[in-house]
C-alpha positions as CSV (number, residue, x, y, z in Angstrom):
1,X,0.0,0.0,0.0
2,X,1.1,3.5,-0.7
3,X,2.3,5.7,2.1
4,X,0.3,8.7,3.2
5,X,0.6,11.9,1.2
6,X,-1.5,14.9,2.0
7,X,-2.8,16.3,-1.3
8,X,-2.8,19.9,0.0
9,X,0.7,19.8,1.6
10,X,1.8,22.8,-0.6
11,X,-1.1,24.9,0.7
12,X,-0.3,23.9,4.3
13,X,3.4,24.8,3.8
14,X,2.4,28.2,2.3
15,X,0.1,28.9,5.3
16,X,2.8,27.9,7.8
17,X,5.3,30.2,6.1
18,X,2.7,33.0,6.0
19,X,2.1,32.5,9.7
20,X,5.8,32.6,10.5
21,X,6.2,35.7,8.4
22,X,3.4,37.5,10.2
23,X,4.7,36.5,13.6
24,X,8.1,37.9,12.6
25,X,6.5,41.1,11.5
26,X,4.6,41.3,14.8
27,X,7.8,40.8,16.8
28,X,9.5,43.6,14.8
29,X,6.7,46.0,15.5
30,X,6.6,45.1,19.2
31,X,10.4,45.7,19.4
32,X,9.9,49.1,17.8
33,X,7.2,49.8,20.4
34,X,9.4,48.9,23.3
35,X,12.2,51.1,21.9
36,X,9.8,54.0,21.6
37,X,8.5,53.5,25.2
38,X,12.1,53.5,26.4
39,X,12.8,56.7,24.5
40,X,9.7,58.2,26.1
41,X,11.0,57.3,29.5
42,X,14.4,58.8,28.8
43,X,12.7,62.0,27.6
44,X,10.7,62.2,30.9
45,X,13.9,61.6,32.9
46,X,15.7,64.4,31.0
47,X,12.7,66.7,31.4
48,X,12.5,66.2,35.1
49,X,16.3,66.4,35.6
50,X,16.5,69.7,33.7
51,X,13.5,71.1,35.7
52,X,15.2,70.1,38.9
53,X,18.5,71.6,37.9
54,X,16.8,74.8,36.9
55,X,14.9,75.0,40.2
56,X,18.1,74.4,42.1
57,X,19.9,77.1,40.3
58,X,17.1,79.6,41.0
59,X,16.8,78.6,44.6
60,X,20.6,78.5,45.1
61,X,20.7,82.3,45.2
62,X,23.9,82.5,43.2
63,X,24.5,84.9,40.4
64,X,22.7,83.4,37.4
65,X,22.8,84.5,33.8
66,X,19.4,85.2,32.2
67,X,20.5,83.5,28.9
68,X,21.4,80.4,30.9
69,X,17.9,80.3,32.4
70,X,16.3,80.9,29.0
71,X,18.3,78.1,27.4
72,X,17.1,75.8,30.2
73,X,13.5,76.9,29.7
74,X,13.9,76.4,25.9
75,X,15.3,73.0,26.4
76,X,12.4,72.1,28.8
77,X,9.9,73.3,26.1
78,X,11.7,71.3,23.4
79,X,11.6,68.2,25.7
80,X,7.8,68.8,26.2
81,X,7.2,68.9,22.5
82,X,9.4,65.8,22.0
83,X,7.3,64.0,24.7
84,X,4.1,64.9,22.9
85,X,5.4,63.7,19.6
86,X,6.7,60.5,21.2
87,X,3.2,59.8,22.6
88,X,1.7,60.2,19.1
89,X,4.4,57.9,17.7
90,X,3.7,55.3,20.4
91,X,-0.1,55.5,19.7
92,X,0.5,54.9,16.0
93,X,2.8,52.0,16.7
94,X,0.2,50.5,19.1
95,X,-2.3,50.6,16.3
96,X,0.2,48.8,14.1
97,X,0.7,46.2,16.8
98,X,-3.0,45.6,17.0
99,X,-3.3,45.2,13.2
100,X,-0.3,42.7,13.2
101,X,-1.9,40.8,16.1
102,X,-5.1,40.4,14.1
103,X,-3.2,39.3,11.1
104,X,-1.3,36.8,13.2
105,X,-4.5,35.4,14.7
106,X,-6.0,35.1,11.2
107,X,-2.9,33.3,9.8
108,X,-2.9,31.0,12.8
109,X,-6.5,30.1,12.1
110,X,-5.8,29.3,8.5
111,X,-2.8,27.2,9.4
112,X,-4.7,25.3,12.1
113,X,-7.5,24.7,9.7
114,X,-5.1,23.1,7.2
115,X,-3.4,21.0,10.0
116,X,-6.8,19.7,11.1
117,X,-7.7,18.8,7.6
118,X,-4.4,17.0,7.3
119,X,-5.1,15.1,10.5
120,X,-8.6,14.1,9.2
121,X,-7.1,12.9,5.9
122,X,-4.5,10.9,7.9
123,X,-7.2,9.3,10.0
124,X,-9.2,8.4,6.9
125,X,-6.0,6.9,5.4
126,X,-5.4,4.9,8.5
127,X,-9.0,3.7,8.6
128,X,-8.8,2.5,5.0
129,X,-5.4,0.9,5.7
130,X,-6.8,-1.0,8.6
131,X,-9.8,-2.1,6.6
132,X,-7.5,-3.4,3.9
133,X,-5.4,-5.2,6.4
134,X,-8.5,-6.8,8.0
135,X,-9.6,-7.9,4.5
136,X,-6.2,-9.5,3.8
137,X,-6.3,-11.2,7.2
138,X,-9.8,-12.5,6.4
139,X,-8.7,-13.8,3.0
140,X,-5.7,-15.6,4.5
141,X,-7.9,-17.1,7.2
142,X,-10.5,-18.2,4.6
143,X,-7.7,-19.7,2.4
144,X,-6.3,-21.7,5.4
145,X,-9.8,-22.8,6.4
146,X,-10.5,-23.9,2.8
147,X,-7.3,-25.9,2.6
148,X,-7.9,-27.5,5.9
149,X,-11.2,-29.0,4.6
């Protein structure tokens, strides 16, 4: 008897590859999101550190240059704008992550469907194989019984 061969193996292989590709794309987008979140945290740290430094200079009572204070304030304003932009960038990336997650789930469903179809075909193949074996055993038994008479 022939060995089992799934007739849609090429389709299954294509769906497995598509699933792996989508998973890889999702992982890339998630890595980008983590990097953006880390950058946001760094921006917050720099913003807070600069604010604290400026407050300490003002409270310190030492002779301070007005341009030095203005440069600190300008830097704080720039950091605030950068923080807002980073929040927008993170929100956009989160939307991309959601879309890639949906794609991954869909690709997984398609792959699983094909795998279940392969399992069903294999079970049918094994059932037919067992029937053929039983028929052969019955033929052998009948032949031995006929010869014995």
